[in-house]
C-alpha positions as CSV (number, residue, x, y, z in Angstrom):
1,M,0.0,0.2,-0.2
2,P,1.5,3.3,-1.0
3,F,0.4,5.1,1.9
4,L,2.6,3.0,4.4
5,S,5.8,4.9,3.4
6,R,3.9,8.1,5.0
7,L,3.3,6.4,8.1
8,Q,6.0,4.5,9.0
9,R,9.7,4.1,9.4
10,T,10.9,0.7,9.1
11,T,14.4,1.2,11.1
12,P,14.8,-1.8,13.4
13,L,14.9,-0.7,17.1
14,S,18.6,-2.0,17.2
15,E,19.7,0.5,15.1
16,T,18.3,3.4,17.0
17,S,20.5,6.4,17.3
18,S,22.5,7.1,20.5
19,A,20.5,10.4,20.9
20,E,17.3,8.7,21.0
21,E,18.5,6.5,23.6
22,K,19.8,9.4,25.6
23,G,16.4,11.1,25.2
24,G,14.8,8.5,27.1
25,L,12.5,6.8,24.7
26,Y,14.2,3.2,25.4
27,G,16.1,3.9,28.7
28,D,15.0,3.4,32.1
29,S,11.7,5.1,33.0
30,P,10.6,5.9,36.5
31,L,7.2,4.7,35.5
32,E,8.4,1.1,34.7
33,A,6.9,-1.8,37.2
34,K,10.4,-2.5,38.8
35,T,11.4,-4.5,42.1
36,V,13.6,-3.2,44.7
37,D,16.4,-4.6,43.4
38,G,16.2,-2.9,40.1
39,K,14.7,-5.5,37.9
40,V,11.7,-4.9,35.7
41,V,8.3,-6.7,35.5
42,E,7.3,-6.2,31.8
43,A,3.9,-6.5,30.0
44,G,3.8,-8.0,26.4
45,S,6.8,-7.8,24.1
46,L,7.3,-3.9,24.6
47,T,8.8,-2.1,27.6
48,L,6.9,0.7,29.4
49,A,9.0,3.2,27.3
50,E,8.5,1.6,24.1
51,G,4.7,0.9,24.5
52,S,4.2,4.6,25.3
53,A,6.0,6.3,22.6
54,G,4.5,8.2,19.6
55,G,0.9,9.3,18.9
56,L,-0.5,12.5,20.4
57,G,1.7,12.7,23.4
58,R,0.5,13.3,27.0
59,H,-2.4,15.9,26.5
60,L,-5.2,14.8,28.7
61,G,-5.3,16.6,32.2
62,I,-7.1,15.5,35.5
63,T,-10.3,17.1,34.3
64,T,-10.7,15.7,31.0
65,T,-9.5,12.2,32.1
66,T,-12.4,12.5,35.1
67,L,-14.8,13.4,32.3
68,L,-13.8,10.4,30.1
69,V,-14.8,8.2,33.0
70,I,-18.1,9.9,33.6
71,G,-18.8,10.0,29.9
72,R,-18.2,6.2,29.8
73,V,-20.4,5.5,33.0
74,I,-23.2,7.8,32.5
75,G,-25.0,6.3,29.3
76,T,-28.6,5.4,29.0
77,G,-28.8,2.9,31.9
78,I,-29.7,5.2,34.8
79,F,-32.3,6.3,32.5
80,S,-33.9,3.1,31.6
81,T,-32.8,0.1,33.9
82,P,-34.3,1.3,37.4
83,S,-37.7,0.2,35.8
84,S,-36.7,-3.4,34.8
85,I,-34.7,-3.8,38.3
86,L,-37.6,-2.8,40.2
87,K,-39.5,-5.5,38.4
88,S,-36.9,-8.2,39.0
89,V,-36.6,-8.0,42.5
90,G,-40.2,-6.6,43.6
91,S,-39.5,-3.7,45.9
92,V,-37.9,-0.4,46.4
93,G,-35.6,-1.4,49.3
94,A,-34.4,-4.5,47.4
95,A,-33.6,-2.4,44.4
96,M,-31.9,0.4,46.2
97,M,-29.7,-2.3,48.0
98,L,-28.5,-3.5,44.7
99,W,-27.9,-0.2,43.4
100,V,-25.4,0.0,46.8
101,L,-23.7,-3.1,46.1
102,G,-23.2,-2.4,42.5
103,L,-21.6,0.9,43.5
104,L,-19.2,-1.4,45.9
105,L,-18.3,-3.6,43.3
106,S,-17.4,-1.0,40.8
107,F,-15.1,0.5,43.5
108,A,-13.6,-2.6,44.3
109,G,-12.7,-3.3,40.6
110,L,-11.4,0.0,40.1
111,F,-9.0,-0.1,42.9
112,V,-7.7,-3.5,41.5
113,W,-7.4,-1.8,38.3
114,L,-5.6,1.1,39.8
115,E,-2.8,-0.9,41.3
116,F,-2.0,-2.7,38.0
117,A,-2.5,0.9,36.1
118,A,0.1,2.3,38.9
119,M,2.7,-0.4,37.8
120,F,2.0,-0.5,34.1
121,P,0.9,3.2,33.4
122,R,0.3,2.7,29.5
123,S,-2.6,2.3,27.3
124,G,-4.3,-1.1,27.0
125,G,-5.7,-1.6,30.5
126,E,-6.5,-5.2,30.7
127,K,-4.3,-6.5,27.8
128,L,-1.2,-5.3,29.7
129,Y,-2.3,-7.0,33.1
130,L,-3.1,-10.2,31.5
131,E,0.4,-10.0,29.7
132,A,2.0,-9.2,32.9
133,V,1.1,-12.3,34.8
134,Y,0.1,-15.0,32.2
135,K,3.3,-15.1,30.2
136,K,3.2,-18.9,29.2
137,P,2.2,-20.0,26.9
138,K,3.7,-17.1,24.7
139,L,1.1,-14.6,23.3
140,L,-1.9,-16.7,24.4
141,A,-3.3,-14.4,26.9
142,T,-3.0,-11.6,24.4
143,I,-4.5,-13.5,21.5
144,L,-7.4,-14.6,23.7
145,F,-8.0,-11.3,25.0
146,A,-7.7,-9.9,21.2
147,A,-10.5,-12.2,20.2
148,N,-12.7,-10.7,23.0
149,A,-11.9,-7.2,21.9
150,I,-12.1,-7.3,18.3
151,L,-15.1,-9.7,17.9
152,L,-17.2,-8.1,20.7
153,G,-15.8,-4.6,20.7
154,F,-18.7,-2.9,19.3
155,T,-20.8,0.3,20.3
156,A,-24.0,-0.6,18.5
157,S,-26.3,-0.6,21.4
158,G,-25.6,3.2,21.9
159,C,-26.0,4.1,18.2
160,I,-29.1,2.5,18.1
161,V,-30.5,4.1,21.2
162,F,-29.3,7.4,19.7
163,A,-31.2,6.7,16.8
164,S,-34.6,5.5,18.4
165,N,-34.7,8.3,20.8
166,I,-34.0,11.1,18.0
167,L,-36.9,9.6,15.8
168,V,-39.2,9.7,19.0
169,A,-38.2,13.5,19.7
170,A,-38.8,14.4,15.9
171,N,-42.2,12.7,16.2
172,V,-41.2,10.5,13.1
173,T,-42.4,7.1,12.9
174,S,-39.6,4.7,13.4
175,T,-38.9,1.8,11.1
176,A,-36.0,-0.8,11.3
177,W,-34.0,0.8,8.7
178,K,-34.4,4.3,9.5
179,S,-33.0,3.3,12.9
180,R,-30.4,1.4,11.3
181,G,-29.5,4.4,9.0
182,I,-29.3,6.8,11.8
183,A,-27.2,4.4,13.7
184,V,-24.6,3.9,11.0
185,G,-24.5,7.5,10.3
186,V,-23.6,8.0,14.2
187,I,-20.8,5.5,14.4
188,F,-19.2,6.7,11.2
189,F,-19.6,10.6,12.5
190,V,-17.8,9.4,15.8
191,T,-15.1,7.4,13.8
192,A,-14.3,10.3,11.6
193,V,-14.2,13.0,14.5
194,H,-11.8,10.8,16.6
195,G,-9.7,9.8,13.5
196,F,-9.3,13.0,11.6
197,T,-10.1,15.6,14.5
198,P,-9.0,14.3,17.6
199,K,-8.7,17.6,19.6
200,F,-12.6,18.2,18.9
201,G,-13.5,14.8,19.5
202,I,-12.2,15.1,23.0
203,R,-13.8,18.6,23.8
204,L,-17.1,17.2,22.2
205,M,-16.6,14.4,24.8
206,N,-16.2,16.9,27.7
207,L,-19.1,18.9,26.6
208,I,-21.7,16.0,26.5
209,S,-20.4,14.5,30.0
210,I,-21.1,18.0,31.5
211,F,-24.3,17.8,29.9
212,K,-25.1,14.4,31.5
213,I,-23.9,15.7,34.9
214,I,-26.4,18.6,34.4
215,I,-29.4,16.5,33.4
216,L,-28.9,14.1,36.3
217,L,-28.6,17.0,38.8
218,I,-32.1,18.1,37.6
219,V,-33.3,14.9,38.3
220,V,-31.4,15.0,41.7
221,V,-32.6,18.2,42.9
222,S,-36.3,18.0,41.6
223,G,-36.2,14.9,43.7
224,W,-35.4,16.7,47.0
225,V,-38.4,19.2,45.9
226,V,-40.7,16.3,45.5
227,L,-39.6,14.9,48.9
228,A,-40.3,18.2,50.5
229,G,-43.4,18.1,49.2
230,G,-43.2,20.9,46.8
231,V,-45.0,19.3,43.7
232,K,-48.7,18.9,44.4
233,S,-49.6,16.2,41.9
234,I,-47.4,14.0,44.2
235,P,-49.1,14.3,47.7
236,D,-47.2,11.8,49.4
237,P,-43.6,11.4,48.2
238,H,-42.8,8.9,50.9
239,R,-45.1,6.3,50.5
240,N,-42.8,4.0,48.3
241,F,-40.2,4.1,51.3
242,R,-42.5,2.8,54.0
243,N,-42.6,-0.8,54.3
244,G,-39.8,-0.5,51.4
245,F,-39.1,-4.3,51.3
246,A,-42.7,-5.6,51.0
247,G,-43.3,-7.7,48.0
248,S,-39.4,-8.5,47.7
249,S,-38.4,-11.3,45.2
250,H,-37.1,-14.6,46.5
251,S,-35.7,-15.7,43.2
252,A,-32.0,-15.7,43.3
253,Y,-32.1,-15.6,39.5
254,N,-34.0,-12.5,39.7
255,Y,-31.4,-10.9,41.9
256,A,-28.7,-11.9,39.7
257,S,-30.2,-10.5,36.7
258,A,-31.1,-7.2,38.2
259,L,-27.3,-7.0,39.5
260,F,-26.1,-7.4,35.9
261,K,-28.2,-4.5,35.1
262,V,-26.9,-2.2,37.7
263,L,-23.1,-3.2,36.9
264,N,-24.0,-2.6,33.3
265,S,-25.1,0.7,34.3
266,F,-21.5,1.5,36.4
267,T,-19.5,-0.2,33.2
268,G,-16.9,2.1,32.3
269,W,-15.1,2.9,35.5
270,S,-11.8,1.6,34.2
271,N,-11.9,3.9,31.0
272,A,-9.2,5.9,32.1
273,C,-6.8,2.7,32.2
274,L,-7.1,2.1,29.0
275,V,-5.7,5.6,27.5
276,L,-2.8,6.0,29.7
277,N,-0.4,6.7,27.1
278,E,-2.1,10.1,26.4
279,V,-2.6,11.0,30.0
280,K,-0.3,13.7,31.6
281,N,1.7,12.4,35.0
282,P,-0.5,9.1,34.2
283,I,-0.1,7.6,37.8
284,R,-1.1,10.5,39.7
285,T,-4.0,11.5,37.4
286,V,-5.4,8.1,37.1
287,K,-5.4,7.7,41.0
288,I,-7.4,11.1,41.1
289,A,-9.5,10.7,37.8
290,G,-10.8,7.2,38.3
291,P,-12.1,7.3,41.9
292,L,-13.4,11.1,41.7
293,G,-15.4,10.0,38.3
294,L,-16.9,7.0,39.6
295,A,-17.9,8.7,42.8
296,I,-19.5,11.4,40.9
297,C,-21.6,9.0,39.0
298,S,-22.4,6.9,42.2
299,V,-23.8,9.8,44.1
300,L,-25.7,10.8,41.0
301,Y,-26.9,7.4,40.4
302,I,-28.2,7.0,44.2
303,F,-29.8,10.3,44.5
304,A,-31.6,9.8,41.0
305,N,-32.9,6.7,42.2
306,I,-34.4,8.2,45.5
307,A,-36.1,10.9,43.1
308,Y,-37.6,8.4,40.8
309,F,-39.1,6.5,43.5
310,A,-40.3,9.4,45.4
311,A,-42.4,10.6,42.4
312,V,-43.3,7.2,40.7
313,D,-46.6,5.1,41.5
314,L,-45.2,1.7,41.4
315,D,-48.2,-0.1,40.0
316,Q,-48.6,2.5,37.3
317,L,-45.1,2.1,36.3
318,S,-45.5,-1.6,36.2
319,S,-48.7,-1.6,34.1
320,S,-47.4,1.5,31.7
321,G,-44.4,-0.3,29.8
322,V,-42.7,3.0,30.3
323,T,-39.1,3.5,31.9
324,V,-39.1,5.2,35.3
325,A,-36.9,8.0,33.9
326,S,-39.8,9.0,31.4
327,Y,-42.7,8.5,33.9
328,Y,-40.8,10.7,36.3
329,F,-40.3,13.6,33.8
330,L,-44.0,13.3,32.9
331,V,-45.4,13.6,36.5
332,V,-42.9,16.2,37.7
333,F,-42.1,18.4,34.9
334,G,-45.4,17.6,32.4
335,R,-45.6,16.0,28.8
336,T,-43.5,18.5,27.0
337,A,-40.3,17.6,29.3
338,Q,-41.0,14.0,29.0
339,R,-40.7,14.4,25.3
340,A,-37.5,16.4,25.7
341,L,-36.2,13.5,27.6
342,S,-35.8,11.5,24.5
343,V,-33.3,14.3,23.4
344,F,-31.4,14.0,26.7
345,V,-31.5,10.2,26.1
346,A,-30.2,10.5,22.6
347,L,-27.1,12.8,23.5
348,S,-26.2,10.8,26.5
349,A,-26.1,7.6,24.1
350,L,-23.9,9.7,21.7
351,G,-21.7,10.7,24.6
352,N,-21.2,6.9,25.7
353,V,-20.3,6.1,22.0
354,L,-17.8,9.0,21.7
355,S,-16.1,7.5,25.2
356,I,-16.1,4.0,24.2
357,T,-14.8,4.6,20.8
358,F,-11.9,6.6,22.1
359,A,-10.8,4.3,24.4
360,Q,-11.6,1.2,22.6
361,S,-9.4,2.4,19.6
362,R,-6.3,2.7,21.8
363,V,-6.7,-0.7,23.0
364,N,-7.0,-2.0,19.4
365,Q,-3.8,0.0,18.6
366,E,-2.0,-1.7,21.5
367,L,-3.1,-5.0,20.2
368,G,-1.8,-4.0,16.9
369,K,1.7,-3.2,18.3
370,E,2.1,-6.9,19.4
371,G,2.6,-8.1,15.7
372,F,0.1,-11.2,15.5
373,L,-2.1,-9.5,13.2
374,P,-1.2,-8.8,9.3
375,W,0.1,-5.5,8.2
376,T,1.2,-4.7,11.9
377,K,2.7,-1.3,11.2
378,F,-0.8,0.0,9.6
379,W,-2.7,-1.4,12.6
380,A,-0.3,0.0,15.1
381,S,0.1,3.5,13.3
382,N,-1.3,6.8,14.4
383,W,-2.1,7.5,10.6
384,P,-2.8,10.1,9.5
385,V,-2.9,12.9,12.0
386,G,-1.7,11.5,15.2
387,A,-4.8,9.5,16.4
388,P,-5.1,5.8,15.7
389,L,-7.4,5.8,13.0
390,P,-6.7,2.1,12.0
391,G,-7.7,1.1,15.6
392,L,-10.8,3.0,15.3
393,I,-11.6,1.2,12.2
394,V,-10.9,-2.3,14.0
395,H,-13.9,-0.8,16.4
396,L,-16.1,0.3,13.4
397,V,-16.2,-3.0,11.4
398,P,-17.7,-5.4,14.3
399,S,-20.4,-2.2,15.1
400,L,-21.7,-1.9,11.6
401,V,-22.1,-6.0,11.9
402,I,-24.1,-5.7,14.7
403,I,-26.2,-2.7,13.7
404,L,-27.1,-4.0,10.1
405,G,-26.9,-7.8,10.8
406,P,-29.2,-9.2,13.6
407,P,-33.1,-8.6,13.1
408,A,-34.8,-6.3,15.9
409,G,-35.7,-8.1,19.1
410,I,-34.5,-11.5,20.5
411,A,-31.3,-11.7,18.5
412,Y,-30.1,-8.0,19.5
413,S,-30.7,-8.5,23.2
414,F,-28.9,-12.0,23.0
415,I,-25.9,-10.5,21.4
416,L,-25.7,-7.8,24.2
417,D,-25.7,-10.4,26.6
418,V,-23.0,-12.3,24.8
419,E,-20.8,-9.2,25.0
420,G,-21.1,-9.1,28.8
421,Y,-20.3,-12.7,29.9
422,P,-16.3,-12.8,28.6
423,S,-15.9,-9.5,30.4
424,Q,-16.3,-11.1,33.6
425,I,-14.3,-14.0,32.4
426,I,-11.5,-11.4,32.0
427,N,-12.2,-9.6,35.1
428,L,-11.8,-12.9,37.0
429,A,-8.5,-13.7,35.4
430,V,-7.0,-9.9,36.1
431,V,-8.1,-10.3,39.7
432,L,-6.5,-13.5,40.2
433,G,-3.6,-12.2,38.4
434,L,-3.2,-9.4,41.4
435,F,-3.2,-12.2,43.7
436,W,-0.4,-14.1,41.8
437,L,1.8,-10.9,41.7
438,R,1.5,-9.9,45.2
439,Y,2.4,-13.6,46.0
440,H,5.3,-14.1,43.6
441,H,6.6,-10.4,43.3
442,P,6.0,-8.9,46.6
443,E,9.0,-6.8,46.3
444,I,7.4,-4.6,43.2
445,V,7.3,-1.0,43.9
446,R,3.4,-0.4,43.8
447,P,2.5,3.6,43.7
448,F,-1.1,2.2,44.7
449,K,-2.1,-1.0,46.4
450,V,-5.8,-2.2,46.7
451,W,-6.5,-3.7,50.3
452,L,-6.7,-7.2,49.7
453,P,-10.1,-8.0,51.1
454,V,-11.4,-5.4,48.4
455,A,-9.7,-7.3,45.8
456,F,-11.2,-10.7,47.4
457,F,-14.8,-9.2,47.5
458,F,-14.4,-8.5,43.8
459,L,-13.0,-11.8,43.2
460,V,-16.1,-13.5,44.5
461,A,-18.7,-11.3,43.0
462,A,-16.8,-12.4,39.7
463,C,-17.1,-15.9,40.4
464,F,-20.8,-15.6,41.5
465,L,-21.5,-13.7,37.8
466,L,-19.9,-16.3,35.8
467,V,-21.9,-19.1,37.7
468,V,-25.2,-17.2,37.6
469,P,-26.3,-17.6,34.3
470,F,-26.1,-21.4,34.4
471,L,-28.8,-21.5,37.0
472,R,-32.0,-22.5,36.0
473,P,-34.4,-19.2,36.1
474,P,-38.0,-19.4,37.6
475,G,-39.9,-21.4,34.8
476,G,-36.9,-22.3,32.8
477,I,-37.1,-19.1,30.7
478,G,-34.3,-16.6,30.5
479,D,-34.1,-12.7,29.3
480,T,-34.4,-13.9,25.5
481,P,-36.9,-16.6,25.0
482,P,-37.4,-18.9,22.9
483,L,-33.4,-19.2,23.1
484,P,-32.1,-21.4,26.2
485,Y,-31.0,-19.2,29.2
486,W,-27.9,-21.0,29.3
487,L,-27.0,-20.3,25.6
488,Y,-25.4,-16.8,25.9
489,P,-22.6,-17.8,28.3
490,I,-21.7,-20.6,26.2
491,V,-21.5,-18.4,23.1
492,G,-19.4,-15.8,25.2
493,I,-16.8,-18.7,26.0
494,S,-16.8,-19.9,22.2
495,V,-15.2,-16.2,21.6
496,F,-12.2,-17.2,23.5
497,A,-12.4,-20.6,21.9
498,V,-11.8,-19.1,18.5
499,G,-9.0,-17.1,20.0
500,F,-7.4,-20.3,21.4
501,L,-7.8,-22.1,17.8
502,Y,-6.1,-19.0,16.0
503,W,-3.1,-19.1,18.6
504,L,-3.0,-23.2,18.4
505,V,-3.1,-23.2,14.6
506,W,-1.0,-20.1,13.7
507,W,1.7,-19.7,16.6
508,V,2.0,-23.4,17.3
509,L,1.2,-26.0,14.7
510,L,2.0,-24.4,11.5
511,P,5.7,-23.5,12.7
512,R,6.1,-27.1,14.1
513,F,5.1,-28.9,11.1
514,G,6.3,-26.1,8.6
515,G,9.8,-26.2,10.1
516,Y,10.2,-22.7,11.1
517,S,10.1,-20.6,14.0
518,L,8.4,-17.0,14.6
519,R,10.8,-14.5,16.1
520,P,9.9,-10.8,17.0
521,E,11.7,-7.8,15.7
522,K,11.0,-4.3,17.0
523,A,11.0,-1.9,14.6
524,I,10.0,2.3,14.7
525,L,7.0,4.3,12.8
526,K,7.6,7.7,11.6
527,D,6.0,9.4,14.6
528,G,8.2,7.2,17.3
529,T,5.4,4.4,17.9
530,V,7.3,1.0,18.4
531,V,5.8,-2.1,17.1
532,T,6.8,-5.8,17.2
533,E,6.7,-7.9,13.8
534,Y,7.2,-11.4,13.9
535,K,9.3,-13.0,11.1
536,R,9.6,-16.4,9.8
537,F,13.0,-18.3,10.3
538,K,13.9,-21.7,9.0
539,N,14.9,-24.0,11.6
540,E,18.2,-25.5,10.9
């Protein structure tokens, strides 16, 4: 491809100039995960200094990094899932307990990730943490993670939520292809913004994240007014909190299903850990931005739920079929505000797509640097303007497939379920890796250390969430009938099986029977990005 000459320089790493070495690009870095005797624990084939070279440099401060977390966490869940959670567990008290539990689990996971991020402060997140622990068999951990990140790394749901709400706000009759057309336009718009105008993309993310905070603050403050008796149409705002646990479900499956929805609403607490190549003073910043962003979201979520339950009539909510946020805006602000909510939800979904796409493209780029994809230099590059457009393309393709492929209804919901299960497997592997590193390398200098009981709490929760989908629900009917309730975790596991087969055939069997070995060589692209390429050498 002729443009490759513009985006790369094929100089082998061993031939770099002494000036570059003196500049610190490949020398010791104060950020590397060092032990007290000076040894370095590395993640992947690149050192920390090599992995963080190139691109736009460190341009994200504490404010933008915090908003990156908030923009990812606050999506559409807080406007819709409280209704389904309430229906699953049967009472306001049980629902509120699950929201608190989800908050605690999210903070526990964040603190586990922060320990790893402080040891390996560069982009990639879970990819790096798995590589630091599971070094053998070679490349297996990376390829298993890549299978999940590439095959299931889409943001189709946010695009479709944006499309459906914009059509409602415009009072246009929705059809499958109208919705799909708008959703396709959204994912192309987001890809182009982040790929060709990265600074504008960051400003837009920040703006929409601030907008989300304002909308939830309106809900929270108006909820206080409701509780104070300031809304005449709600004569008894405390009625749902009396005997708050009356009618609670006795089914473990219902609680587990509701907890999945709560955790989905908190998804994104690790977003800052995925983009640390671009964060100023990454260790200090992520230690502030991660907890601060999640804390802001948590406070808004808890008070928003209190506001919802102070205003809504539970029986009418269950029979009407509307989401709790829609019903809340109708009761408190009137029908015009209820219609305006569609615009708010659409913009929230757009901000979510922007944040996910920004972070996921950086993960895809880190995968490209490892050299197990064809055309390594292209996928790892920051072509054409410093942002990883190739990584954005890797994210774009599966998103388009999911938007255009499955029919509406069960198939689409099933795919969303499939997306979440492998993430729990990765969570389990990461937290087990933390315990392994603590035991085998206690001497590593850790700028942040999670309290081990907190990590154990997260470990138990991950195990629970992996087992529960196989438990028989009431009546044997899951969330996506007539598909079997156990099918989506099986499909999720099969994604890793695809990655394992690729590793086994391409990296083990073919070299063994072909009489060659694959050896890594490092090279530098034009902007300083370091990549690893695997080349064939005949066995003697």
